[in-house]
PAZAPA-4460 file (N, C-alpha, C; in steps of 0.05 Angstrom, whole numbers, plus 32768, in hexadecimal, padded with zeros to 4 digits):
% residues 354
    n_x    n_y    n_z   ca_x   ca_y   ca_z    c_x    c_y    c_z   seq   type   mol
   8D25   8592   844A   8D2D   8589   845F   8D29   85A0   8473     1      M     A
   8D2C   85BC   8462   8D21   85DD   846E   8D03   85D8   847A     2      Y     A
   8CFC   85CF   845C   8CD5   85CA   8463   8CD1   85BD   8478     3      A     A
   8CDB   85AB   847A   8CD4   8596   8492   8CDA   85A4   84B0     4      S     A
   8CF6   85B0   84A9   8CF5   85BF   84C9   8CE5   85D7   84C9     5      S     A
   8CDA   85E7   84BB   8CD0   85FC   84BD   8CAA   85EF   84C9     6      L     A
   8CA4   85D7   84BD   8C87   85CC   84C6   8C91   85C7   84E1     7      V     A
   8CA7   85BC   84EB   8CA2   85B3   8502   8CA5   85CB   8512     8      V     A
   8CB6   85E3   8511   8CB8   85FC   851B   8C95   8606   851F     9      G     A
   8C8C   860A   8511   8C71   8613   850A   8C62   8603   851D    10      L     A
   8C68   85E5   8520   8C4E   85D3   852E   8C56   85D9   8554    11      L     A
   8C70   85DD   8552   8C7C   85DB   856E   8C6B   85FC   8576    12      A     A
   8C73   8610   8568   8C63   8630   856E   8C47   8623   8573    13      A     A
   8C38   861D   855C   8C1D   8617   8568   8C17   8608   8584    14      L     A
   8C2C   85F9   8580   8C22   85DC   859D   8C2C   85F4   85B5    15      A     A
   8C40   860B   85B3   8C45   8614   85C6   8C2F   862C   85CE    16      S     A
   8C23   8632   85BA   8C13   8650   85BC   8BF5   8644   85C8    17      L     A
   8BF1   862E   85C2   8BD7   8613   85D0   8BDD   8613   85EB    18      V     A
   8BF4   860F   85EB   8C02   8609   860A   8BFA   8620   8616    19      G     A
   8C0A   863A   8610   8BFD   8654   8621   8BE3   8658   8622    20      V     A
   8BD0   8656   860F   8BB5   8658   8610   8BAB   8643   8627    21      S     A
   8BB4   862F   8626   8BAB   8615   863D   8BAF   8626   8657    22      A     A
   8BCA   8625   865C   8BD0   8638   8675   8BC3   8646   8678    23      S     A
   8BC1   865D   866F   8BAB   8679   8676   8B97   866F   867A    24      A     A
   8B7D   865A   8669   8B69   8654   8670   8B6A   8649   868D    25      N     A
   8B83   863A   868C   8B7D   8628   86AD   8B80   863F   86C2    26      H     A
   8B91   8656   86BC   8B90   8665   86D5   8B77   8673   86D7    27      H     A
   8B6A   8677   86C3   8B49   868B   86CC   8B36   8679   86DB    28      K     A
   8B2D   868F   86EF   8B1E   8680   86FB   8B02   8693   8707    29      S     A
   8AF1   8681   870A   8ADC   869B   8719   8ACB   868C   8735    30      H     A
   8AC1   86A0   873C   8AB7   8696   8757   8A98   869C   8759    31      T     A
   8A93   867B   8762   8A71   8676   8763   8A61   8675   8783    32      N     A
   8A54   867F   8786   8A47   867F   87A0   8A27   8671   87AF    33      Y     A
   8A2B   865E   87BE   8A16   8654   87C1   8A06   8656   87DE    34      T     A
   89F2   8650   87E4   89EC   8657   8805   89E8   863F   8811    35      V     A
   89F1   863E   8822   89F2   8624   8838   89D2   8623   8843    36      V     A
   89C3   8612   883C   89A8   8615   883F   89A1   8609   885D    37      P     A
   8993   860D   886D   8984   85FB   8881   8992   860A   889F    38      G     A
   89A2   8627   889D   89AA   8631   88AD   8999   8647   88C0    39      V     A
   8989   8651   88A6   897B   8670   88B5   895B   8667   88AD    40      F     A
   8950   867C   88B1   8938   8673   88B1   892E   867D   8894    41      L     A
   893C   8694   8892   893C   86AF   8878   893B   8693   885A    42      Q     A
   894B   867D   885D   8953   8668   8848   8936   865F   8842    43      D     A
   892C   8654   8856   890F   864F   8857   88F4   865A   8846    44      D     A
   88EC   8649   882C   88D9   8660   881C   88C3   8668   8833    45      P     A
   88BD   8656   8844   88A3   8658   8851   88A3   8677   886C    46      A     A
   88BD   8682   8866   88C2   8698   8880   88B7   86B0   8869    47      T     A
   88A9   86BA   887A   889A   86D5   886E   88B2   86ED   8875    48      N     A
   88B8   86F7   885D   88CA   8707   8862   88C3   8726   886F    49      A     A
   88AF   8728   885F   8893   8740   886B   8899   8748   888C    50      S     A
   8893   872F   8895   888E   8727   88AD   88A4   871B   88C6    51      A     A
   88B6   8720   88B8   88D4   8710   88C9   88E1   8731   88D7    52      F     A
   88E0   871F   88F2   88FB   8731   890A   890F   872E   8909    53      N     A
   8924   8735   8903   893E   8722   8909   8951   8729   8922    54      F     A
   893B   8742   892E   8949   873C   894C   8936   8723   895E    55      T     A
   8926   872F   8957   8914   8715   896B   8911   86F4   8963    56      A     A
   8921   86F7   894D   8923   86DB   893E   8943   86C6   8942    57      S     A
   8957   86D9   8953   896C   86CE   8955   8979   86D4   893A    58      N     A
   8977   86EA   8925   8982   86E7   890C   8974   86D1   88F8    59      F     A
   8963   86C4   8907   895C   86AB   88F6   896C   8695   88F7    60      G     A
   8976   8690   890B   8987   8678   890B   8975   8663   8913    61      L     A
   897A   864D   8905   8969   863A   8910   8972   8624   8924    62      I     A
   896A   8622   8936   896A   860F   894A   896B   85E9   893D    63      N     A
   8985   85E6   893F   898B   85D3   8934   89A3   85C0   8939    64      R     A
   89A1   85AA   8931   89BF   859A   8936   89D0   85A4   891A    65      D     A
   89F1   859D   8924   8A01   859E   8909   8A13   8583   890A    66      Y     A
   8A16   8581   88F3   8A25   856C   88ED   8A40   8569   8900    67      P     A
   8A4E   8580   8906   8A64   8581   890F   8A5E   8581   8934    68      S     A
   8A48   8587   893B   8A44   857E   8957   8A56   856E   8968    69      D     A
   8A59   855B   895D   8A63   854A   896D   8A81   854D   8975    70      S     A
   8A84   8566   8967   8AA9   8569   896A   8AA9   857E   8972    71      S     A
   8A8D   858F   897F   8A95   85A2   8987   8A91   85A1   89A4    72      C     A
   8AAC   85B4   89B4   8AAE   85AD   89CE   8A9D   85B4   89DE    73      P     A
   8A97   85A7   89F3   8A81   85B1   8A02   8A65   85B9   89F6    74      D     A
   8A60   85B2   89EC   8A45   85B3   89D5   8A2F   85BA   89E8    75      R     A
   8A30   85AB   89FA   8A15   85B4   8A0E   8A10   85C9   8A14    76      K     A
   8A22   85D7   8A19   8A26   85EF   8A28   8A2C   8609   8A0B    77      H     A
   8A2B   8600   89FA   8A2E   8616   89E2   8A17   8625   89DE    78      K     A
   8A11   8638   89D2   89FB   8643   89C6   89F8   8639   89A6    79      T     A
   89E9   8646   8998   89DD   863B   8984   89F9   8647   896B    80      Q     A
   8A01   8665   8973   8A0D   8673   8962   8A2C   8666   8969    81      W     A
   8A32   865C   8983   8A4C   8652   8987   8A49   8637   8973    82      Q     A
   8A36   862C   8976   8A38   860A   895F   8A37   860C   8943    83      R     A
   8A2D   8626   8941   8A29   862F   891D   8A4B   8637   8919    84      L     A
   8A57   8646   892F   8A75   864D   892A   8A8C   8633   8924    85      A     A
   8A80   861D   8937   8A8A   860C   8934   8A8B   8600   891A    86      H     A
   8A72   85FE   8912   8A67   85E9   88F5   8A7C   8602   88E5    87      Y     A
   8A70   8611   88DC   8A84   8622   88C6   8AA1   8624   88CC    88      I     A
   8AAA   861A   88E5   8ACE   8618   88E5   8ACF   85FE   88DC    89      K     A
   8AB9   85F2   88DF   8AC4   85CB   88D6   8ABD   85CB   88B4    90      T     A
   8AAA   85DA   88B1   8AA7   85DA   8898   8ABC   85E2   8881    91      L     A
   8ACD   85F8   888D   8AE6   8606   8886   8AFA   85F0   8881    92      N     A
   8AF8   85E2   889D   8B15   85D2   889F   8B0C   85B8   888B    93      S     A
   8AF9   85AF   8885   8AF1   85A3   8870   8AF4   85A2   884C    94      H     A
   8AF3   85C0   884A   8AF2   85C9   8834   8B08   85C1   881C    95      A     A
   8AFA   85C3   8808   8B10   85B9   87F3   8B20   85D2   87F0    96      K     A
   8B34   85D6   87E3   8B45   85E8   87E6   8B39   8604   87D1    97      R     A
   8B24   85F8   87BE   8B17   8611   87AD   8B04   861D   87BC    98      N     A
   8AFF   8614   87DB   8AE2   861B   87E8   8AE8   862B   8800    99      E     A
   8AD5   863A   8806   8AD2   8641   882C   8ABE   8645   882A   100      R     A
   8AB3   8658   8842   8A9C   8659   884E   8A96   866A   885B   101      Y     A
   8A88   867F   8857   8A81   869C   886C   8A6A   86A8   886E   102      S     A
   8A68   86AF   8885   8A4F   86B7   8892   8A51   86D3   8887   103      L     A
   8A36   86E1   887B   8A33   86F4   8875   8A29   8705   8884   104      L     A
   8A1F   8714   8895   8A09   872E   889B   8A07   8747   888E   105      F     A
   89F1   8746   887C   89ED   8758   886C   89D4   8766   8880   106      M     A
   89DD   8786   8882   89C5   8792   888B   89BC   87AC   887A   107      G     A
   89A6   87AF   887C   8995   87BE   8869   8997   87DF   8883   108      R     A
   899F   87FA   8873   899C   8816   8882   898D   8814   888D   109      H     A
   898C   8828   88A5   896F   8831   88B0   8962   8846   889F   110      G     A
   894A   884C   88A9   8938   885A   8895   894D   887F   8896   111      E     A
   8942   887F   887C   8951   8895   8876   893F   88AF   886B   112      G     A
   894A   88C4   886A   8932   88D7   8862   8926   88D2   884C   113      F     A
   8936   88C4   883A   892A   88BB   8820   8919   88AC   881C   114      H     A
   8913   8895   8831   8907   8884   8839   88E8   888D   8838   115      N     A
   88E8   88A6   8856   88D1   88B3   8859   88CB   88BF   8847   116      A     A
   88E0   88CD   8835   88C9   88E8   8822   88BA   88D1   8814   117      A     A
   88C6   88B8   8807   88B3   88A5   87FB   8899   88A2   8800   118      E     A
   88A2   889C   881D   8881   8899   882A   8870   88B0   8829   119      S     A
   887B   88C2   882B   886C   88DF   882E   885C   88E5   8811   120      Y     A
   886D   88E7   87FC   8861   88F4   87E6   8853   88D5   87D8   121      F     A
   885C   88C0   87E3   884C   88A6   87CD   8863   88A1   87C0   122      G     A
   8860   8888   87B2   8876   887E   87A4   887C   8889   8786   123      T     A
   8861   8888   8777   885B   889D   875B   8869   88B8   875A   124      P     A
   8863   88C9   876C   8867   88E7   876D   8888   88DE   8775   125      A     A
   888A   88CD   8786   88B0   88CC   8792   88C1   88C6   8777   126      W     A
   88B5   88B3   876C   88C6   88A6   8753   88C8   88B3   8740   127      N     A
   88B4   88C1   8737   88B3   88D9   871F   88B5   88F1   8721   128      C     A
   88B9   88FE   873A   88C7   8918   873A   88D6   891C   8758   129      Y     A
   88CD   8918   876C   88D9   8921   8787   88F8   8918   878C   130      Y     A
   88F2   88F9   8781   8914   88EE   8788   8922   88F7   8772   131      S     A
   891D   8904   8761   8935   8914   8750   8941   8931   875F   132      E     A
   8933   8937   876E   8939   894B   877D   8948   8944   8799   133      L     A
   8956   8958   87A1   896A   8958   87B8   8962   895C   87D1   134      D     A
   894B   8966   87D4   892E   8966   87E9   8923   8978   87E4   135      G     A
   8915   8985   87F7   8906   8996   87FC   890A   89AC   880C   136      N     A
   88F9   89C1   8814   8904   89D7   882A   8901   89D0   884B   137      A     A
   88F5   89B4   8849   88F6   89A7   8869   8911   8997   8867   138      T     A
   8918   8983   8854   8927   8966   8859   893C   8963   8843   139      V     A
   8956   895F   8843   8968   8954   882C   8964   8930   882E   140      T     A
   895E   892D   8815   895D   8915   8816   8974   8907   87FC   141      W     A
   8983   8918   87ED   8998   8910   87E3   89AE   8902   87F0   142      A     A
   89BB   88E9   87F3   89CA   88DD   8801   89C6   88E1   881D   143      D     A
   89AF   88D5   8822   899A   88DC   8835   89A5   88CF   8851   144      A     A
   89A0   88E1   8864   89AA   88D5   887D   898F   88CC   888A   145      H     A
   899A   88C1   889F   8983   88AE   88B0   896E   88BF   88C3   146      L     A
   8956   88BD   88B8   894B   88C4   88D1   894A   88BA   88F0   147      T     A
   8936   88C4   88FE   8939   88C1   891D   8933   88A2   891C   148      E     A
   8926   889A   890F   8916   887C   8910   892F   886A   8907   149      V     A
   8938   887A   88F1   8952   8867   88E4   896B   8862   88F7   150      G     A
   8971   887A   8904   8980   887C   8920   897B   8861   8934   151      V     A
   8962   885F   893B   8957   8852   894D   8955   883A   8941   152      N     A
   895C   8836   892A   8959   8813   891A   8973   8812   891E   153      Q     A
   898B   8819   8916   89A2   880D   8917   89AC   880E   893C   154      A     A
   899A   881F   8946   89A3   881C   8963   899D   8809   8972   155      L     A
   8984   87F4   8969   8978   87E0   8967   8989   87CA   8965   156      A     A
   8999   87D0   8953   89AD   87B8   8948   89C3   87BC   8956   157      A     A
   89CF   87CC   895A   89E0   87CB   896F   89DB   87BE   8985   158      N     A
   89C6   87BE   8994   89BA   87BD   89AF   89BC   8797   89A7   159      A     A
   89B2   8791   8994   89AD   8770   8989   89D7   8764   898A   160      F     A
   89E5   8774   897C   89F8   8762   8979   89FA   8764   8996   161      W     A
   8A00   8778   899E   8A05   8779   89C1   89FE   875F   89D2   162      K     A
   89E1   8754   89CD   89D4   8742   89DC   89E3   872B   89CB   163      H     A
   89EC   8724   89B2   89EA   8713   89A0   8A0B   8710   89AF   164      L     A
   8A1D   8723   89AB   8A36   871D   89AD   8A3F   8710   89D8   165      I     A
   8A2F   8721   89E6   8A2F   8717   8A01   8A1B   86FF   8A0B   166      K     A
   8A09   86FD   89FE   89F3   86DC   8A0C   89F3   86D1   89F2   167      D     A
   89F6   86CE   89DD   89F7   86B9   89C9   8A14   86B9   89C2   168      E     A
   8A28   86C3   89C4   8A4B   86C1   89BB   8A4C   86C0   89A4   169      K     A
   8A3A   86CA   8997   8A3F   86C5   8976   8A57   86CE   896D   170      I     A
   8A67   86CE   8958   8A7D   86D5   8951   8A73   86F4   893C   171      T     A
   8A7F   8706   8945   8A77   871D   8933   8A82   8720   891F   172      P     A
   8A80   8730   890A   8A8E   8731   88F0   8AA8   873B   88FB   173      P     A
   8ABF   872C   88E8   8ADB   8732   88E3   8AE0   874D   88D6   174      Q     A
   8AD2   874B   88C3   8AD4   875E   88B2   8AB5   8774   88A6   175      T     A
   8ABA   8789   88AB   8AA2   879D   88A4   8AA5   87B2   8887   176      Y     A
   8A8C   87AC   8878   8A8C   87BC   8861   8A75   87C8   885D   177      Y     A
   8A79   87E3   8853   8A5D   87F0   884E   8A5E   8801   882F   178      T     A
   8A44   8801   882E   8A3A   881B   8816   8A40   8832   8818   179      S     A
   8A56   8844   8804   8A5F   8863   8807   8A4E   8874   880E   180      P     A
   8A2D   8868   8812   8A1A   8878   8816   8A13   8882   8832   181      L     A
   8A07   889A   8836   8A0C   88A1   884F   89F8   8899   8865   182      Y     A
   89EA   8889   885A   89D3   8879   8875   89DB   885E   8875   183      R     A
   89E9   8851   8869   89FD   8836   8872   8A12   8841   887A   184      C     A
   8A23   8856   8878   8A3D   8855   8885   8A36   8864   88A4   185      L     A
   8A16   886B   88A7   8A0E   887A   88C6   8A03   8862   88D0   186      D     A
   89F1   884B   88C0   89E8   8831   88CC   89F9   8824   88DF   187      T     A
   8A13   881F   88CA   8A2B   880A   88D2   8A36   881B   88E9   188      A     A
   8A3C   8836   88ED   8A47   883E   8902   8A33   8834   8916   189      R     A
   8A1F   8837   8916   8A08   883E   8930   8A05   8823   8940   190      L     A
   8A07   880E   8926   8A02   87EA   892C   8A16   87EC   893D   191      S     A
   8A36   87EA   8937   8A48   87D9   893C   8A5D   87E6   8950   192      F     A
   8A5F   8803   8947   8A6A   8814   8964   8A63   880A   8985   193      S     A
   8A76   880B   8992   8A74   87FE   89B5   8A67   87E4   89B6   194      G     A
   8A70   87D2   89A1   8A71   87BD   89A7   8A8C   87AB   89B6   195      L     A
   8A82   8799   89C3   8A9B   8789   89D2   8AA8   8777   89BA   196      D     A
   8AB5   8786   89A5   8ABF   8776   898A   8ADD   876B   8993   197      L     A
   8AE5   8751   8987   8AFF   874F   898C   8B1F   875F   8981   198      P     A
   8B29   8769   898F   8B40   877A   8988   8B4B   8772   896E   199      K     A
   8B4D   8759   8966   8B54   8754   8949   8B42   8757   8927   200      R     A
   8B24   8764   8938   8B1A   8763   8929   8B01   8783   892A   201      S     A
   8B10   8797   8932   8AFC   87B3   8939   8AEC   87B1   891E   202      P     A
   8AE2   87C1   892A   8ACB   87D5   8919   8ADE   87E2   8906   203      F     A
   8AE4   87E1   88F1   8AEE   87FB   88E0   8AEC   87ED   88C1   204      I     A
   8AD0   87FA   88B9   8AC0   87EF   88A4   8AD1   87F9   888B   205      P     A
   8AD2   87E8   886D   8AD5   87F5   885C   8AC7   87FD   8844   206      T     A
   8AC5   8814   883F   8AAE   8826   8829   8AB4   8818   8808   207      I     A
   8AA2   8807   8806   8AA3   87F8   87EA   8A97   8804   87D7   208      K     A
   8A94   8813   87C6   8A87   8821   87AA   8A71   880E   87A3   209      E     A
   8A78   87F3   87A7   8A5E   87E9   8793   8A4B   87D9   87A8   210      L     A
   8A53   87E4   87BB   8A3A   87D2   87D4   8A1F   87E6   87D4   211      F     A
   8A29   87FA   87BE   8A10   880E   87BE   89F1   8808   87B9   212      R     A
   89DF   881A   87B4   89C6   8817   87B5   89C5   880D   8796   213      E     A
   89B0   8808   8794   89AA   87FF   876C   89A6   881E   875F   214      G     A
   89BC   8824   8754   89BF   8841   8746   89A9   884B   8735   215      I     A
   899A   8860   8745   8986   8860   8732   8981   8881   8729   216      S     A
   896C   888E   8726   8971   88B0   871C   896D   88BF   873D   217      A     A
   8966   88A8   8752   895D   88BA   8767   8978   88C4   8775   218      H     A
   8978   88DE   8781   898F   88E7   8787   899E   88E2   87A9   219      T     A
   8984   88C9   87AE   8990   88C5   87CA   899F   88A9   87C1   220      C     A
   89A8   88A3   87A9   89B8   888E   87A2   89D1   88A1   8795   221      D     A
   89D5   88B6   8793   89ED   88C9   8794   8A01   88C4   87A8   222      R     A
   8A16   88C2   87AB   8A27   88BD   87C5   8A32   88D8   87C2   223      R     A
   8A3A   88E3   87E3   8A50   88FE   87E3   8A6B   88FA   87DC   224      S     A
   8A7C   890E   87D7   8A91   890D   87D3   8AA3   88FD   87EB   225      D     A
   8AC0   88F0   87E3   8ACC   88E8   87F2   8ACF   88F7   880F   226      K     A
   8ADC   890C   8802   8AE5   8924   881E   8ACC   8920   882E   227      S     A
   8AB3   8922   8826   8AA7   8927   8835   8A98   890C   884D   228      F     A
   8A9E   88FC   8841   8A9B   88E0   884B   8AB0   88DA   8865   229      I     A
   8ACB   88DF   8856   8AE9   88DB   886D   8ADE   88ED   8884   230      H     A
   8AD2   890B   887E   8ACB   891B   8894   8ABA   8910   88A6   231      A     A
   8AA7   8903   88A1   8A91   88FB   88B2   8A92   88E0   88C0   232      S     A
   8AA5   88CE   88AE   8AA8   88B8   88B6   8ACE   88B0   88B4   233      F     A
   8ADB   88BC   88CD   8AF2   88B8   88C8   8B03   88A2   88CC   234      P     A
   8AF2   8894   88D6   8B00   8879   88E2   8B02   8866   88C1   235      A     A
   8AE8   886F   88B5   8AE9   8852   88A2   8AFD   8852   8889   236      Y     A
   8B02   883D   887C   8B12   883A   8867   8B08   883E   884E   237      R     A
   8B0E   8847   883C   8B0B   8844   8819   8B19   882E   880C   238      F     A
   8B0A   8826   8801   8B12   880E   87F4   8B29   8819   87E1   239      E     A
   8B3D   880E   87CB   8B4C   881D   87BD   8B3F   881E   87A5   240      R     A
   8B4E   883E   8799   8B3F   8847   8784   8B21   8856   8788   241      G     A
   8B22   885E   87A4   8AFF   8868   87A7   8B00   8884   87A1   242      F     A
   8AF1   8891   8787   8AF7   88A9   8782   8AEA   88C3   8792   243      S     A
   8AF4   88D9   8792   8AE8   88F1   87A2   8AD1   88F1   8793   244      E     A
   8AC4   88F3   8780   8AAE   88F8   8777   8AA0   88D7   876F   245      H     A
   8A81   88DE   876F   8A75   88C1   876A   8A74   88BD   874B   246      D     A
   8A7C   88A1   8744   8A89   889E   871F   8A6C   8895   8718   247      P     A
   8A50   8891   8729   8A47   8880   8715   8A2C   8889   8718   248      Y     A
   8A28   889B   8729   8A03   88AC   872D   8A07   88B9   8712   249      W     A
   89F4   88BC   8704   89F0   88CC   86F2   89CF   88DB   86E7   250      T     A
   89CB   88EE   86E9   89B0   8900   86EC   8999   88EF   86DD   251      A     A
   8986   88E6   86E0   8973   88D7   86CD   897A   88C5   86C7   252      L     A
   8989   88AF   86CF   8995   8896   86C8   8998   8885   86DC   253      H     A
   898D   8866   86D3   8991   8855   86E4   89A1   883A   86DC   254      A     A
   89AD   882F   86EF   89B5   8814   86DE   89A0   87FB   86E6   255      E     A
   89A7   87E9   86D3   898D   87D5   86D1   8994   87BC   86EA   256      T     A
   8985   87AF   86EE   8987   879B   86FE   899D   8783   86FD   257      S     A
   899F   8785   86E1   89B3   8779   86D0   89CB   8778   86E6   258      V     A
   89CB   879A   86D9   89EC   879C   86DE   89F2   879F   86FB   259      D     A
   89DA   87AC   870F   89E0   87A9   8727   89EC   8788   8729   260      Q     A
   89DB   8779   8724   89E9   875A   872D   8A09   8759   8727   261      D     A
   8A0B   8762   8709   8A23   8764   8709   8A38   8772   8716   262      I     A
   8A34   8786   8720   8A47   8794   8738   8A46   8787   8754   263      R     A
   8A32   8779   8754   8A2B   8767   8771   8A46   8753   876D   264      S     A
   8A42   8744   875A   8A55   872F   8758   8A69   873B   8758   265      K     A
   8A75   8749   8749   8A90   8754   8745   8A96   8765   8765   266      K     A
   8A85   8770   8777   8A92   8776   878A   8A94   875D   879E   267      V     A
   8A89   874B   87A1   8A84   8732   87B5   8AA1   8727   87AF   268      L     A
   8AA0   871E   8796   8ABD   8716   878C   8AD6   8723   8797   269      D     A
   8AD8   873C   8793   8AEB   874C   8799   8AEB   874D   87BA   270      D     A
   8AD6   874C   87CF   8AD9   8747   87E5   8AE8   8729   87ED   271      V     A
   8ADB   8718   87DD   8AE6   86F6   87E4   8AFF   86ED   87D8   272      F     A
   8B0A   8702   87C9   8B24   8707   87B9   8B3A   870E   87CD   273      S     A
   8B34   871F   87D8   8B44   872F   87F2   8B48   872C   880D   274      N     A
   8B2D   8724   880F   8B26   871C   882F   8B22   8701   883A   275      D     A
   8B2B   86F5   8849   8B31   86D4   884E   8B22   86D4   8868   276      D     A
   8B10   86F3   8871   8AF8   86EA   888E   8AE7   86D5   8883   277      S     A
   8AD5   86CD   889D   8AC8   86B3   88A0   8AAC   86CD   889B   278      T     A
   8AAC   86DF   88B2   8A96   86EF   88B8   8A9C   8708   88AD   279      Y     A
   8A85   870B   88A0   8A8D   872C   8896   8A73   873D   8894   280      L     A
   8A6F   8752   889A   8A5F   8761   889A   8A56   8776   887F   281      S     A
   8A44   8775   8876   8A3D   878E   8862   8A28   879D   886A   282      I     A
   8A26   87B1   886D   8A13   87CC   8869   8A0A   87D6   8855   283      T     A
   89ED   87D1   8846   89EF   87DC   882A   89C8   87D9   8829   284      S     A
   89BE   87DE   881B   89AB   87E3   8814   8999   87C9   8806   285      H     A
   897E   87D2   8806   8966   87C0   87FE   896D   87AE   87E7   286      S     A
   8971   87C5   87CF   896E   87C0   87BB   8989   87AB   87B6   287      G     A
   899B   87BB   87C1   89BC   87A5   87C0   89BB   8794   87CC   288      E     A
   89AE   8791   87DF   89B2   8778   87F5   899D   8767   87D7   289      I     A
   898B   876C   87D9   897D   875C   87BF   898D   874B   87B0   290      A     A
   899B   875F   879D   89B3   8754   878A   89C6   8743   8796   291      S     A
   89CE   8747   87B3   89DE   8737   87B6   89D8   871F   87BE   292      L     A
   89B9   871A   87C4   89B0   8701   87CD   89A8   86F5   87B3   293      L     A
   89A2   8701   879E   89A3   86F4   877F   89BA   86EB   877E   294      R     A
   89D4   86F9   877A   89EA   86EC   8773   89F5   86D4   8786   295      V     A
   89EF   86D5   87A2   89F8   86BA   87AF   89E3   86A5   87AD   296      L     A
   89CC   86A9   87A6   89B3   8695   879F   89A6   8691   87B1   297      G     A
   89A2   86A0   87BE   8995   86A8   87D8   8978   86AD   87D0   298      H     A
   8964   86A8   87DE   8949   86AA   87D6   893F   86C4   87D4   299      R     A
   892C   86D6   87CD   8921   86EE   87D0   8916   86F6   87EC   300      T     A
   8928   8704   87F9   8923   8710   8812   8927   872E   8815   301      F     A
   8909   8735   881B   8906   8752   881F   8911   8759   8836   302      G     A
   8921   8772   8835   8928   877E   8856   8919   879F   885E   303      L     A
   8913   879D   8873   890B   87B4   887D   891C   87C0   8883   304      S     A
   891B   87E5   8887   8936   87F6   8896   893E   87E5   88A9   305      T     A
   8955   87E2   88AC   8961   87E0   88C4   8963   87C7   88C7   306      G     A
   8962   87B5   88B4   895E   8795   88BC   8970   8787   88B0   307      A     A
   8978   8771   88B9   8996   875D   88AA   898B   8743   88A5   308      A     A
   89A1   8737   8899   8997   8724   888E   89AE   8710   8891   309      I     A
   89BB   86F8   889D   89D5   86EE   8899   89D3   86D5   8886   310      P     A
   89E5   86D8   8878   89E8   86BA   8862   8A00   86A8   8864   311      V     A
   8A06   8694   886A   8A12   8680   886A   8A1B   8679   884C   312      L     A
   8A32   867A   8840   8A3C   867C   8822   8A50   866B   8821   313      V     A
   8A4D   8657   880C   8A65   8649   8805   8A6C   8657   87EC   314      K     A
   8A8C   865A   87ED   8A99   8667   87DB   8AA8   8654   87C9   315      I     A
   8AA2   8653   87AE   8AAF   863E   879B   8AC7   8651   8792   316      S     A
   8AE8   864E   8787   8AF2   8652   876D   8AEC   8638   8763   317      T     A
   8AE7   863F   8745   8AE3   8634   8737   8AFA   8637   871B   318      L     A
   8B02   8623   870F   8B14   8629   86F4   8B00   8632   86D9   319      Q     A
   8B08   8646   86CD   8B03   864A   86B0   8AF8   8666   86BE   320      G     A
   8AF3   866F   869F   8ADB   868E   86A7   8ABB   8681   86AF   321      E     A
   8AB6   8694   86B9   8A9A   8695   86C3   8A89   869B   86B0   322      G     A
   8A71   8696   86B3   8A55   86A1   86A1   8A61   86BA   8691   323      P     A
   8A57   86BD   8678   8A60   86D9   8674   8A4B   86E8   867D   324      T     A
   8A52   8702   867E   8A3C   871E   8684   8A44   8732   8677   325      T     A
   8A28   8744   8670   8A2B   875C   865C   8A1B   876F   8669   326      T     A
   8A2E   8780   8670   8A18   879D   867F   8A0A   87AF   8668   327      T     A
   89F8   87B7   8675   89E5   87C7   8662   89F2   87E9   8668   328      Q     A
   89E5   87F5   8655   89E8   8815   8659   89CD   881E   866A   329      P     A
   89DD   8833   867A   89C6   8843   8693   89AB   8840   867F   330      Y     A
   8995   8846   8690   8981   8847   8679   8975   8864   8687   331      T     A
   8960   8879   8677   895B   888A   867A   893F   888A   8686   332      S     A
   893E   889C   869D   892A   889C   86AD   8910   88AE   86A4   333      V     A
   88FB   88AD   86A0   88E4   88BD   869F   88E0   88CD   86B4   334      S     A
   88D8   88EB   86B8   88D8   88F3   86D0   88B3   890A   86C5   335      T     A
   88A8   890F   86DA   889A   8921   86D8   88A3   893C   86DF   336      C     A
   8893   8951   86CB   889E   896B   86C4   8893   897F   86D9   337      A     A
   887D   8973   86E6   8878   8986   8705   886D   8978   8717   338      T     A
   886E   8981   872D   886A   896F   8747   884D   8965   8744   339      A     A
   8855   8945   8749   883B   8936   874A   882E   893A   875B   340      P     A
   8814   8931   875B   87FE   8930   8773   8809   891E   878B   341      T     A
   8808   891E   879E   8815   8910   87B0   8805   8905   87C0   342      I     A
   8805   88E4   87B6   87F0   88CF   87BF   8801   88BB   87C5   343      R     A
   87FC   88A4   87D5   8800   8891   87D9   87F4   8879   87C4   344      A     A
   8807   8860   87BE   8806   8852   87AD   8821   883C   87A5   345      S     A
   8815   8824   87A1   882C   8819   8793   8837   8814   877B   346      T     A
   8830   882B   8766   8832   8829   874D   8851   883B   874C   347      C     A
   885D   882E   8737   887E   883B   8735   8884   8848   8718   348      N     A
   8865   884A   870B   886D   8851   86F4   886A   886E   86F3   349      D     A
   8874   887C   86E8   8874   88A0   86E2   8856   88A2   86D7   350      C     A
   8853   8892   86C8   8831   889E   86B9   8819   8899   86D3   351      S     A
   8822   888F   86E6   880F   888F   86FB   880B   88AE   870F   352      C     A
   881B   88BC   8706   8819   88D8   8715   8807   88E9   870B   353      C     A
   87F6   88F5   8715   87ED   8905   870E   87EC   8924   8714   354      E     A
***
């Protein structure tokens, strides 16, 4: 009798544990991203990224009909951007409980002094020697500021946004995010300041650590201290836990592309877990935007300095754990012991330096 009771008790305990385990697994979820195709020219593999002009092509927005046009009020007098906004609203109103749609505007910073320095020294000399310095007697490129060209690129983006808001009736971003590196902080300021924005969605960007450029041995990828950033951009918000000093950059070490994609997925998950905005702006870098596009499932699309790309994304929250990811240690970077010959080349290998 006692043994029988003991067995029953053990079985009940095991059932309880299985129930707890199943319940815990049930509550685990992950986020999946897919690009909604056929909205922008950039989605089409036939579109040449190197020749693409986002201001001349209306951000690449395709002039087309949407399935929601029949329910769009006064559609004949609506712009393409207004009809797209109605389409996105319709997608969200008919979406499943675990799905939502958002339009991301991802802009690359304007030309920085590090970009100009690489052009001057040549890629091999830059990668092997000069990029590990803070600068030279002429200019500083550590956490590079914008050149005059870069400032004008950001101002051109600002003029384009003014046109879109006034003439195309575009829905501007509801939330703004930026990399913590100075060139992005300044590009965002120049691009979005002074626009006729809705009072409920002012330009007050949030600085997020993981929207930074791929972390390399280059000093242009080392951010400034939090106190300096705050003094330079006092209206900006810092994400929770933003440290005073750069916690990621390490001299002569670089993260792998695998790790960059892991952190890009992490920061996107963080944004969409805490921000219910439909229209979001991210000011970042060429390498980081490329990583974000990979995470989103978008085709490869390189951006020149000051350029931007919009992407319509479907965000799905799925039950269960997502694919396992394994981070890798930073790799050591080889450098030239002495200043190499300055010459133009597409070679990125230190062995190319003379």
